[in-house]
MIMARZA-703709 format. One line per field, with one value per residue: residue number from 1; residue in three letters; x, y, z of N, C-alpha, C, CB in turn. Coordinates in steps of 0.1 Angstrom, whole numbers. Glycine has a CB too. Example, Ala and Ser with C-alpha at 12.3 -4.5 7.8 and 13.67 -1.06 7.14 Angstrom:
// residues 2
nr <- c(1|2) .
rest <- c(Ala|Ser) .
nX <- c(132|128) .
nY <- c(-57|-22) .
nZ <- c(78|71) .
caX <- c(123|137) .
caY <- c(-45|-11) .
caZ <- c(78|71) .
cX <- c(132|129) .
cY <- c(-33|0) .
cZ <- c(78|79) .
cbX <- c(113|141) .
cbY <- c(-45|-6) .
cbZ <- c(90|57) .
// end
This chain:
// residues 312
nr <- c(1|2|3|4|5|6|7|8|9|10|11|12|13|14|15|16|17|18|19|20|21|22|23|24|25|26|27|28|29|30|31|32|33|34|35|36|37|38|39|40|41|42|43|44|45|46|47|48|49|50|51|52|53|54|55|56|57|58|59|60|61|62|63|64|65|66|67|68|69|70|71|72|73|74|75|76|77|78|79|80|81|82|83|84|85|86|87|88|89|90|91|92|93|94|95|96|97|98|99|100|101|102|103|104|105|106|107|108|109|110|111|112|113|114|115|116|117|118|119|120|121|122|123|124|125|126|127|128|129|130|131|132|133|134|135|136|137|138|139|140|141|142|143|144|145|146|147|148|149|150|151|152|153|154|155|156|157|158|159|160|161|162|163|164|165|166|167|168|169|170|171|172|173|174|175|176|177|178|179|180|181|182|183|184|185|186|187|188|189|190|191|192|193|194|195|196|197|198|199|200|201|202|203|204|205|206|207|208|209|210|211|212|213|214|215|216|217|218|219|220|221|222|223|224|225|226|227|228|229|230|231|232|233|234|235|236|237|238|239|240|241|242|243|244|245|246|247|248|249|250|251|252|253|254|255|256|257|258|259|260|261|262|263|264|265|266|267|268|269|270|271|272|273|274|275|276|277|278|279|280|281|282|283|284|285|286|287|288|289|290|291|292|293|294|295|296|297|298|299|300|301|302|303|304|305|306|307|308|309|310|311|312) .
rest <- c(Met|Arg|Ser|Pro|Ala|Pro|Ile|Leu|Pro|Ala|Phe|Leu|Leu|Ala|Val|Asn|Val|Ala|Ser|His|Pro|Leu|Ser|Ser|Thr|Phe|Ser|Trp|Ala|Ser|Thr|Lys|Asn|Leu|Leu|Ala|Phe|Gly|Asp|Ser|Tyr|Thr|Tyr|Val|Gln|Gly|Leu|Tyr|Gly|Arg|Gln|Asn|Tyr|Ser|Phe|Ile|Gly|Asp|Ala|Phe|Asn|Phe|Ser|Tyr|Thr|Pro|Ser|Gln|Leu|Leu|Asn|Asp|Thr|Val|Ile|Gln|Asn|Gln|Ile|Gly|Thr|Ser|Ala|Gly|Gly|Pro|Asn|Trp|Val|Glu|Tyr|Leu|Thr|Gly|Cys|Phe|Glu|Gly|Leu|Pro|Ala|Gln|Cys|Val|Gly|Glu|Gly|Gln|Lys|Gln|Leu|Trp|Asp|Phe|Ala|Phe|Ala|Gly|Ala|Asp|Val|Ser|Thr|Lys|Tyr|Leu|Asn|Leu|His|His|Asn|Tyr|Thr|Val|Asp|Leu|Asp|Asn|Gln|Val|Arg|Gln|Tyr|Asp|Thr|Tyr|Ala|Arg|Ser|Thr|Leu|Asp|Leu|Asn|Pro|Asn|Glu|Thr|Leu|Val|Ala|Ile|Phe|Ile|Gly|Ile|Asn|Asp|Ile|Asn|Asp|Ser|Ala|Lys|Trp|Thr|Asn|Val|Ser|Phe|Pro|Asp|Leu|Tyr|Ser|Ser|Ile|Ile|Ala|Thr|Met|Leu|Glu|Ser|Thr|Ser|Thr|Ile|Ala|Ser|Asn|Gly|Asn|Leu|Gln|Asp|Phe|Leu|Phe|Met|Ala|Leu|Pro|Pro|Leu|Glu|Lys|Thr|Pro|Gly|Asn|Val|Val|Ala|Ala|Ala|Lys|Asn|Gln|Thr|Leu|Tyr|Pro|Ser|Thr|Ala|Gln|Val|Ser|Ser|Trp|Asn|Ser|Ile|Leu|Ser|Thr|Gln|Val|Glu|Ser|Trp|Ser|Gln|Ser|Gln|Ser|Gly|Val|Arg|Asn|Ala|Trp|Val|Phe|Asp|Thr|Tyr|Asp|Phe|Leu|Asn|Gln|Ile|Ile|Glu|Glu|Pro|Ala|Ala|Tyr|Gly|Ile|Ala|Asn|Val|Thr|Arg|Tyr|Ala|His|Ser|Gly|Asn|Ala|Val|Arg|Pro|Pro|Ser|Glu|Tyr|Ala|Asp|Cys|Glu|Gln|Leu|Leu|Ser|Ser|Ile) .
nX <- c(609|636|666|692|725|756|768|777|799|818|804|816|842|839|835|837|855|849|860|855|868|856|853|852|847|823|804|782|773|765|748|709|688|681|679|662|665|652|647|626|644|645|625|596|568|543|517|505|512|517|503|524|539|554|561|550|531|523|527|502|490|508|513|516|504|524|510|502|525|541|523|525|525|553|546|550|567|561|569|589|614|620|610|595|603|616|634|664|669|654|669|688|684|667|644|614|586|557|561|584|595|598|616|637|649|675|703|685|679|657|641|632|625|620|620|602|595|603|612|631|659|654|631|639|659|642|613|584|577|548|521|519|540|569|599|638|644|617|613|629|625|597|603|621|605|579|589|613|616|594|605|631|663|691|726|744|734|724|723|727|711|713|701|699|692|687|662|668|689|685|653|672|690|684|684|698|725|736|756|765|782|782|752|752|764|752|729|737|753|725|715|729|731|704|708|727|709|694|718|729|698|694|715|726|753|766|765|754|762|747|762|756|741|750|734|734|736|709|676|666|685|702|688|692|718|725|713|733|723|716|726|712|710|744|775|791|781|766|795|805|784|790|816|815|795|814|835|823|808|827|843|818|814|836|833|810|813|799|798|807|816|809|805|806|793|801|782|782|804|802|778|783|801|784|767|784|795|770|759|771|759|736|718|701|691|702|692|672|641|624|593|569|546|536|533|527|556|577|607|630|625|639|664|698|698|715|736|745|746|764|792|795) .
nY <- c(-61|-40|-42|-30|-25|-39|-26|-19|-28|-10|18|22|27|57|70|87|70|58|33|7|-22|-52|-83|-93|-86|-64|-75|-68|-83|-107|-90|-90|-72|-35|-9|21|55|88|113|129|126|98|84|62|52|41|16|18|37|71|94|105|109|85|51|38|42|75|102|105|80|62|34|4|-29|-63|-76|-60|-46|-62|-68|-49|-27|-17|16|18|49|79|105|107|115|151|148|130|100|72|68|66|46|26|26|17|-8|-23|-27|-19|-21|-36|-62|-60|-79|-98|-90|-102|-113|-115|-92|-78|-65|-68|-38|-17|2|33|61|97|120|154|156|164|158|161|176|191|212|219|227|206|198|198|185|156|149|125|127|116|113|100|81|59|53|46|26|6|-3|-13|-25|-37|-61|-75|-78|-85|-83|-98|-94|-99|-98|-72|-34|-6|26|59|88|123|155|173|191|201|219|236|248|262|280|309|320|339|353|331|302|283|261|252|246|225|203|198|189|166|152|140|130|106|96|85|63|47|38|15|6|-14|-24|-36|-51|-46|-36|-25|8|29|68|93|123|160|172|191|214|246|248|244|247|272|284|286|310|329|332|346|369|380|375|365|331|306|275|283|276|276|266|243|230|232|216|187|184|188|164|137|143|132|112|93|98|83|56|49|45|23|-5|-32|-18|-27|-10|21|46|77|86|110|125|152|156|139|144|169|163|155|175|189|177|168|157|135|117|113|135|165|190|202|232|231|225|192|190|163|161|143|115|77|62|40|27|23|47|67|92|77|59|33|33|61|54|34|45|52) .
nZ <- c(-1208|-1204|-1197|-1172|-1182|-1171|-1146|-1124|-1109|-1127|-1119|-1097|-1093|-1102|-1077|-1047|-1026|-994|-975|-953|-946|-942|-939|-964|-997|-1021|-1039|-1072|-1090|-1072|-1056|-1048|-1039|-1039|-1015|-1011|-1003|-1000|-1021|-1044|-1067|-1059|-1058|-1065|-1081|-1065|-1060|-1037|-1028|-1025|-1049|-1071|-1054|-1036|-1033|-1008|-990|-966|-946|-930|-939|-920|-914|-926|-935|-939|-961|-977|-984|-994|-1018|-1028|-1063|-1085|-1105|-1138|-1139|-1149|-1142|-1132|-1138|-1155|-1180|-1178|-1173|-1163|-1131|-1116|-1102|-1106|-1136|-1124|-1114|-1134|-1122|-1132|-1136|-1115|-1090|-1069|-1057|-1077|-1095|-1107|-1128|-1156|-1151|-1133|-1101|-1072|-1059|-1033|-1026|-1004|-1002|-1008|-1024|-1025|-1001|-969|-952|-924|-900|-879|-888|-916|-928|-938|-970|-974|-949|-956|-964|-962|-945|-941|-919|-908|-931|-926|-900|-904|-926|-907|-890|-904|-927|-924|-907|-924|-948|-946|-955|-971|-956|-973|-995|-1003|-1010|-1001|-1009|-1003|-1012|-1010|-996|-1019|-1017|-990|-994|-1012|-1001|-978|-992|-994|-968|-943|-923|-911|-909|-934|-936|-910|-908|-930|-915|-894|-906|-922|-903|-886|-910|-913|-883|-891|-910|-897|-877|-899|-907|-881|-871|-895|-899|-918|-947|-968|-984|-1004|-1008|-1023|-1039|-1042|-1071|-1102|-1090|-1092|-1118|-1131|-1148|-1138|-1124|-1147|-1166|-1141|-1140|-1171|-1163|-1146|-1122|-1086|-1079|-1064|-1052|-1045|-1062|-1046|-1023|-1029|-1032|-1009|-992|-1004|-1002|-969|-968|-980|-960|-936|-944|-944|-916|-906|-915|-903|-880|-878|-869|-881|-909|-940|-964|-972|-1001|-1017|-1041|-1071|-1079|-1085|-1105|-1125|-1138|-1146|-1168|-1185|-1189|-1203|-1223|-1237|-1265|-1269|-1250|-1262|-1257|-1262|-1251|-1223|-1210|-1204|-1191|-1199|-1219|-1212|-1212|-1192|-1206|-1209|-1217|-1228|-1214|-1233|-1251|-1241|-1234|-1243|-1217|-1205|-1224|-1210|-1183|-1184|-1187|-1167) .
caX <- c(618|649|678|704|740|761|775|780|816|827|801|823|849|838|829|846|858|852|851|859|867|858|859|851|844|814|801|774|769|755|733|698|685|688|671|664|658|658|636|619|652|648|611|590|558|537|503|500|518|506|499|533|551|562|557|542|522|527|527|487|491|523|518|510|507|534|509|505|541|548|520|524|538|564|539|556|568|556|567|601|622|613|611|587|613|621|641|677|673|648|674|705|677|662|629|605|572|552|561|600|600|595|627|648|656|690|708|678|676|646|638|625|620|610|621|597|593|600|616|646|661|651|625|649|666|637|596|576|569|537|519|517|550|578|615|643|640|603|613|640|617|588|605|620|589|567|592|627|617|590|617|643|672|703|728|752|724|717|727|717|714|708|700|691|698|685|659|677|703|675|652|676|698|687|691|710|732|733|768|760|789|777|737|749|771|742|719|741|751|714|712|737|722|692|712|733|695|690|733|724|687|692|728|734|770|769|759|760|755|753|763|747|746|754|721|739|727|694|673|666|696|708|680|696|731|726|710|737|718|723|724|705|725|756|785|800|770|769|802|803|779|797|831|810|793|824|842|813|807|844|838|809|822|853|828|805|816|792|794|816|816|804|811|800|792|804|773|786|817|794|768|787|808|775|764|795|794|755|754|775|748|719|710|703|688|708|693|656|629|617|585|565|530|529|530|539|562|590|623|638|621|649|681|703|706|719|750|753|754|776|800|799) .
caY <- c(-52|-39|-43|-24|-29|-44|-10|-16|-24|6|27|26|32|71|71|90|59|55|21|-1|-35|-61|-103|-99|-74|-60|-82|-61|-102|-112|-84|-90|-61|-24|-4|32|67|96|123|129|122|84|80|58|56|29|11|20|50|88|95|114|108|78|37|33|55|88|109|101|67|55|18|-6|-48|-68|-81|-42|-42|-73|-72|-31|-26|-4|13|27|62|89|117|105|128|161|144|119|93|62|71|62|28|18|16|6|-27|-29|-30|-9|-21|-47|-66|-57|-99|-104|-85|-111|-116|-119|-84|-67|-65|-63|-29|-17|25|40|73|101|132|167|150|168|149|162|188|194|221|227|225|198|206|196|181|145|145|117|133|108|102|92|71|51|50|36|12|-2|-7|-17|-34|-42|-75|-84|-82|-96|-86|-106|-81|-102|-95|-63|-22|10|36|72|106|132|169|187|201|207|230|244|252|272|287|320|319|349|349|316|293|270|246|244|243|210|194|193|180|156|142|136|117|95|89|75|56|39|25|7|-7|-19|-30|-43|-60|-41|-36|-19|21|41|79|99|137|171|174|205|221|257|249|244|260|283|293|294|327|337|335|352|386|384|374|354|320|300|276|287|270|275|262|227|225|227|202|172|181|177|146|130|138|126|94|87|92|75|41|41|45|17|-15|-36|-14|-27|-2|31|51|86|88|122|130|163|160|130|153|182|163|154|189|198|164|162|152|121|108|113|145|176|196|205|238|239|222|187|187|154|156|126|103|69|51|27|35|24|56|77|92|68|54|22|40|68|46|22|58|57) .
caZ <- c(-1202|-1207|-1180|-1174|-1183|-1158|-1146|-1107|-1107|-1132|-1112|-1081|-1097|-1105|-1065|-1039|-1016|-976|-973|-945|-952|-932|-940|-979|-1008|-1025|-1053|-1078|-1094|-1057|-1049|-1056|-1034|-1037|-1000|-1014|-995|-1006|-1023|-1057|-1074|-1063|-1053|-1074|-1074|-1061|-1061|-1022|-1025|-1026|-1061|-1070|-1043|-1025|-1030|-1001|-972|-965|-929|-929|-937|-923|-912|-935|-934|-950|-972|-983|-985|-1005|-1027|-1039|-1073|-1088|-1117|-1146|-1136|-1156|-1136|-1122|-1145|-1160|-1195|-1179|-1172|-1149|-1118|-1121|-1090|-1119|-1145|-1118|-1108|-1143|-1121|-1142|-1125|-1107|-1077|-1070|-1053|-1090|-1105|-1104|-1142|-1158|-1146|-1124|-1086|-1064|-1058|-1022|-1027|-995|-1011|-1006|-1034|-1015|-984|-963|-943|-908|-895|-870|-893|-920|-925|-944|-977|-975|-944|-959|-967|-949|-945|-944|-908|-908|-939|-918|-891|-912|-929|-897|-882|-912|-936|-922|-907|-934|-960|-941|-967|-966|-951|-988|-1009|-1001|-1012|-995|-1019|-1001|-1022|-1002|-1000|-1026|-1011|-979|-996|-1018|-992|-966|-997|-993|-957|-944|-905|-910|-913|-940|-934|-899|-907|-937|-909|-890|-914|-926|-893|-883|-917|-907|-870|-895|-914|-880|-876|-908|-905|-870|-870|-900|-899|-937|-943|-982|-980|-1015|-1009|-1037|-1038|-1053|-1085|-1101|-1092|-1101|-1134|-1129|-1159|-1130|-1124|-1162|-1168|-1134|-1145|-1180|-1160|-1137|-1107|-1078|-1078|-1056|-1046|-1050|-1064|-1032|-1015|-1035|-1030|-990|-987|-1016|-993|-961|-968|-983|-948|-928|-943|-942|-907|-900|-921|-898|-865|-874|-867|-890|-921|-946|-969|-974|-1011|-1022|-1056|-1075|-1089|-1094|-1119|-1133|-1144|-1155|-1180|-1190|-1197|-1214|-1243|-1241|-1276|-1268|-1244|-1269|-1250|-1265|-1243|-1211|-1205|-1202|-1189|-1210|-1212|-1214|-1213|-1188|-1217|-1201|-1226|-1224|-1207|-1244|-1261|-1237|-1239|-1237|-1206|-1209|-1228|-1198|-1168|-1190|-1187|-1150) .
cX <- c(631|655|689|718|749|770|781|797|822|822|812|839|852|836|843|850|860|851|863|855|862|861|856|846|832|813|782|768|760|747|718|689|690|670|671|657|663|647|628|629|652|637|609|577|549|522|493|509|510|507|512|545|558|555|548|539|524|528|511|488|507|523|510|515|516|529|504|515|540|538|510|534|540|550|551|559|570|559|586|610|616|608|605|588|612|631|659|682|664|659|685|696|672|646|622|590|569|561|575|603|602|607|636|652|669|692|691|677|661|648|626|629|610|610|607|598|592|605|634|648|656|638|630|652|654|624|592|575|555|534|519|535|559|589|621|644|630|607|622|629|605|593|614|613|583|572|603|624|606|597|626|654|682|713|743|746|720|727|723|722|705|707|691|704|694|674|665|682|694|664|659|688|700|689|700|713|732|749|767|774|784|763|741|756|764|734|722|745|732|712|721|738|716|698|723|719|695|708|731|715|688|704|729|748|775|761|764|753|756|747|755|750|747|744|721|736|716|687|669|676|705|699|688|715|732|717|718|731|722|722|715|701|735|762|790|793|767|783|808|798|783|804|825|809|807|829|833|810|819|843|830|810|832|845|820|810|810|793|808|822|806|811|800|803|799|796|774|795|809|784|774|794|799|771|770|794|780|753|762|771|739|714|713|699|691|707|683|648|626|605|575|555|526|525|537|545|575|602|633|636|631|659|688|708|717|736|753|754|768|788|803|811) .
cY <- c(-53|-38|-35|-30|-31|-33|-10|-15|-11|17|30|28|49|73|74|77|64|44|16|-15|-41|-77|-102|-88|-76|-65|-76|-73|-109|-102|-84|-76|-50|-17|7|45|74|108|123|124|105|78|76|53|37|25|17|27|61|88|110|121|102|61|28|43|69|96|110|84|60|46|15|-21|-52|-75|-70|-40|-55|-74|-51|-35|-13|-1|25|37|71|104|119|117|139|157|132|101|79|72|65|48|24|15|7|-8|-33|-37|-20|-10|-34|-53|-68|-70|-102|-95|-91|-122|-115|-99|-77|-74|-58|-46|-19|-3|27|57|82|121|147|164|158|156|147|172|191|207|228|220|218|205|205|188|165|138|137|122|121|104|95|82|64|46|42|22|1|-6|-14|-25|-41|-61|-87|-88|-90|-99|-91|-96|-81|-97|-76|-45|-11|19|48|84|115|145|182|196|207|221|239|253|266|284|303|327|332|345|339|310|286|264|241|237|225|203|189|185|163|145|136|127|105|87|79|63|43|28|17|3|-13|-24|-41|-58|-59|-38|-25|-5|26|59|87|113|148|171|194|215|244|259|244|250|272|290|296|310|332|343|344|366|387|384|360|344|313|284|279|277|267|266|242|221|219|213|186|170|176|165|138|129|127|115|85|81|83|60|37|39|30|3|-28|-34|-17|-18|7|42|67|87|106|126|142|165|148|142|165|177|159|165|194|189|162|151|134|112|106|124|157|189|195|224|244|224|212|188|172|154|145|119|91|64|44|32|34|35|69|77|77|63|44|27|51|61|36|30|59|50) .
cZ <- c(-1205|-1194|-1182|-1181|-1171|-1154|-1132|-1102|-1109|-1122|-1096|-1082|-1095|-1086|-1056|-1030|-1005|-973|-960|-947|-940|-942|-955|-984|-1014|-1036|-1061|-1080|-1082|-1053|-1057|-1049|-1039|-1030|-1009|-1006|-1000|-1007|-1038|-1065|-1070|-1058|-1068|-1072|-1074|-1061|-1046|-1023|-1029|-1040|-1066|-1062|-1033|-1034|-1027|-990|-977|-951|-923|-931|-934|-916|-920|-929|-940|-958|-978|-991|-997|-1018|-1037|-1050|-1077|-1103|-1122|-1143|-1147|-1151|-1128|-1124|-1151|-1174|-1191|-1179|-1163|-1138|-1123|-1110|-1098|-1128|-1140|-1117|-1123|-1137|-1122|-1137|-1123|-1099|-1078|-1065|-1073|-1097|-1100|-1120|-1147|-1156|-1137|-1110|-1084|-1058|-1047|-1020|-1018|-997|-1009|-1014|-1023|-1000|-980|-955|-930|-908|-884|-875|-910|-920|-936|-958|-979|-960|-945|-960|-954|-954|-942|-930|-903|-920|-932|-909|-895|-918|-917|-887|-888|-919|-934|-918|-919|-948|-957|-950|-959|-970|-971|-998|-1014|-1004|-1010|-1000|-1007|-1010|-1014|-1000|-1002|-1021|-998|-979|-1005|-1007|-983|-977|-997|-979|-953|-921|-899|-914|-921|-939|-921|-900|-922|-930|-903|-897|-918|-917|-886|-897|-916|-894|-877|-902|-903|-880|-887|-911|-895|-869|-878|-907|-918|-934|-959|-983|-994|-1013|-1019|-1033|-1045|-1063|-1088|-1100|-1092|-1116|-1138|-1142|-1150|-1131|-1139|-1164|-1157|-1139|-1156|-1176|-1151|-1121|-1099|-1080|-1068|-1063|-1056|-1055|-1052|-1022|-1014|-1030|-1013|-992|-992|-1001|-977|-960|-972|-968|-944|-932|-943|-923|-900|-905|-909|-881|-866|-878|-878|-904|-927|-955|-974|-990|-1013|-1035|-1058|-1086|-1094|-1108|-1127|-1143|-1153|-1162|-1181|-1201|-1209|-1225|-1241|-1251|-1280|-1256|-1248|-1263|-1254|-1259|-1225|-1201|-1199|-1196|-1199|-1206|-1220|-1214|-1203|-1191|-1208|-1218|-1219|-1222|-1222|-1255|-1249|-1237|-1236|-1226|-1201|-1211|-1218|-1187|-1170|-1186|-1172|-1148) .
cbX <- c(617|652|687|706|747|770|762|773|825|820|786|820|847|824|819|841|868|843|848|855|881|843|846|843|854|814|802|778|786|763|735|691|687|697|679|661|659|664|643|612|664|662|600|597|549|541|505|497|529|513|481|527|550|556|561|547|534|519|534|477|484|536|517|515|496|544|502|509|554|551|511|532|538|589|520|551|577|543|550|611|629|621|626|583|622|634|631|689|668|637|679|716|658|674|625|605|558|547|553|607|577|578|630|642|651|695|717|663|689|645|637|627|611|615|624|596|578|583|618|648|672|666|612|661|684|642|586|562|574|534|514|507|555|578|620|652|642|588|615|654|613|581|613|625|579|559|592|635|615|580|626|636|677|706|736|755|707|712|727|716|706|714|690|683|703|683|649|689|722|666|654|686|698|679|699|702|725|719|773|751|806|777|723|754|780|736|719|747|761|703|709|748|710|680|718|734|678|678|749|724|676|687|726|727|779|764|764|754|758|746|775|745|733|761|711|752|732|690|661|665|705|701|660|693|737|724|696|737|701|722|733|695|730|764|791|801|756|770|807|788|766|812|842|803|778|833|845|802|800|860|837|795|834|873|816|796|814|783|787|815|822|806|810|801|773|816|761|792|840|784|761|794|820|767|767|814|804|746|758|789|745|708|712|700|679|724|698|647|622|621|578|569|527|523|538|532|565|592|634|637|599|648|691|708|701|711|751|748|741|776|792|787) .
cbY <- c(-53|-28|-61|-20|-20|-59|4|-32|-33|12|23|11|26|76|55|101|50|60|8|4|-41|-61|-120|-113|-72|-48|-105|-52|-114|-116|-67|-106|-62|-16|-3|32|68|91|137|143|131|77|92|51|71|28|-7|11|51|107|99|119|112|83|35|20|55|93|128|110|62|62|10|-3|-58|-75|-92|-32|-43|-91|-89|-12|-35|-12|14|29|63|87|115|91|125|174|143|123|100|47|61|78|26|27|24|12|-27|-39|-36|-14|-14|-58|-78|-44|-114|-101|-70|-123|-110|-131|-75|-62|-55|-74|-30|-28|35|37|69|95|129|171|126|183|149|170|188|184|212|232|239|195|207|190|188|146|157|99|146|111|106|103|74|59|60|43|14|-1|3|-7|-29|-31|-76|-79|-71|-111|-73|-122|-81|-116|-104|-67|-22|15|30|75|107|123|169|185|200|200|223|233|243|261|282|325|306|373|354|311|286|271|247|252|264|207|196|200|188|158|149|147|119|99|98|84|64|55|32|15|-2|-14|-22|-34|-80|-24|-57|-30|29|35|86|91|140|183|164|209|214|256|243|251|256|282|288|281|330|329|323|344|392|393|376|352|316|310|263|293|276|290|271|226|232|238|203|175|199|179|140|136|150|133|89|104|97|80|43|54|59|21|-16|-32|1|-36|-6|36|38|95|87|123|129|170|156|119|159|194|158|152|201|202|140|174|165|122|108|99|145|175|195|201|242|247|232|174|201|148|148|123|104|54|57|17|23|11|58|81|106|65|53|18|46|80|35|18|73|53) .
cbZ <- c(-1188|-1216|-1175|-1161|-1190|-1159|-1147|-1097|-1116|-1152|-1111|-1068|-1108|-1120|-1061|-1032|-1019|-965|-990|-934|-958|-921|-930|-982|-1020|-1025|-1048|-1088|-1095|-1042|-1046|-1055|-1022|-1054|-982|-1028|-981|-1017|-1022|-1062|-1072|-1057|-1046|-1080|-1084|-1051|-1062|-1011|-1030|-1018|-1062|-1070|-1038|-1003|-1026|-997|-951|-972|-929|-941|-950|-919|-899|-951|-939|-946|-973|-972|-967|-998|-1021|-1029|-1085|-1095|-1119|-1153|-1128|-1156|-1123|-1125|-1155|-1159|-1203|-1188|-1168|-1155|-1102|-1119|-1068|-1127|-1157|-1097|-1092|-1149|-1110|-1159|-1130|-1114|-1072|-1061|-1040|-1095|-1107|-1090|-1151|-1178|-1158|-1130|-1077|-1051|-1068|-1010|-1045|-980|-1028|-995|-1045|-1014|-984|-952|-943|-898|-894|-868|-896|-931|-924|-935|-987|-990|-943|-974|-973|-947|-934|-952|-900|-912|-951|-909|-885|-923|-942|-894|-879|-921|-946|-907|-889|-936|-965|-939|-978|-974|-927|-992|-1003|-987|-1020|-979|-1039|-991|-1039|-986|-1008|-1042|-1011|-979|-1005|-1026|-989|-949|-1007|-1001|-958|-953|-894|-923|-906|-955|-934|-887|-915|-953|-904|-887|-929|-933|-881|-880|-930|-908|-861|-905|-924|-859|-875|-921|-902|-863|-872|-905|-890|-946|-943|-995|-965|-1034|-1000|-1054|-1041|-1053|-1097|-1110|-1075|-1100|-1144|-1115|-1173|-1119|-1113|-1179|-1166|-1121|-1148|-1190|-1155|-1142|-1107|-1069|-1077|-1052|-1040|-1041|-1073|-1025|-1023|-1052|-1038|-979|-989|-1037|-991|-961|-981|-994|-937|-927|-955|-946|-905|-901|-939|-898|-861|-876|-855|-887|-924|-949|-973|-960|-1024|-1016|-1060|-1078|-1086|-1087|-1116|-1123|-1133|-1151|-1184|-1181|-1188|-1209|-1244|-1247|-1288|-1267|-1235|-1267|-1236|-1275|-1248|-1215|-1210|-1221|-1188|-1216|-1210|-1210|-1229|-1184|-1235|-1188|-1240|-1235|-1190|-1250|-1264|-1227|-1231|-1241|-1199|-1224|-1243|-1195|-1161|-1209|-1193|-1136) .
// end
């Protein structure tokens, strides 16, 4: 099993930092756990998860026992990306399959992933994609109720990663008679309220928030742009979300006495760089969806993700 390059220190250099330092600095080398929440960009398939949607449970199977959680295995991901490969959190942790608790080899971190494919932040603003969907609000509630005490993650050895908003901005992109900055501000504030639960109840102190990628350059929008059609979401909408996210995370980090670090990674600029120079990262197709056929292949057979990660 391949392990990713030791990229976190370099990774954090490319982050808009909203850091609230306490007694010590963050150390990726000392980090043993990645606790993740979000949508399909972050979810991993689990033995006890809903097929194609989660590591464990869904809205109809919301509770689980400590034994189920600890014996749930990561199934090598064949739909985590359009190319049929693992998700970014798997590359980051080197935890591609098996029991998360056994991802303790060189360069590996335990991956505890509660993201749910198709999730928005909250039904306060947007309807669920399916009646079995677990939105971010409920991902946190589910973790806090059924996983937190079982995992008992050491705050000094845990990084919390949250990548959410793609469905929120896509689902609302065509709304009319709405102030998008006000809507995004409300959604992000609600996301941070849930994040406060993770911070306070688990005494966790290091948080990584992922900004939205350049969604105006999706294959669908590439076609629309060629026809001079309106892009959904637009560059302005994505930019507004990312700006509000950075501002609110900085304010949130200062208001949380137990939070040591809160970073926002500039996913937008990073992926734009790759789109502009794809060959440098071993990527040939940046305008169309890849066709995987859902074939299970080892991580080493995909684009040079270690080179990509190492360049962050």
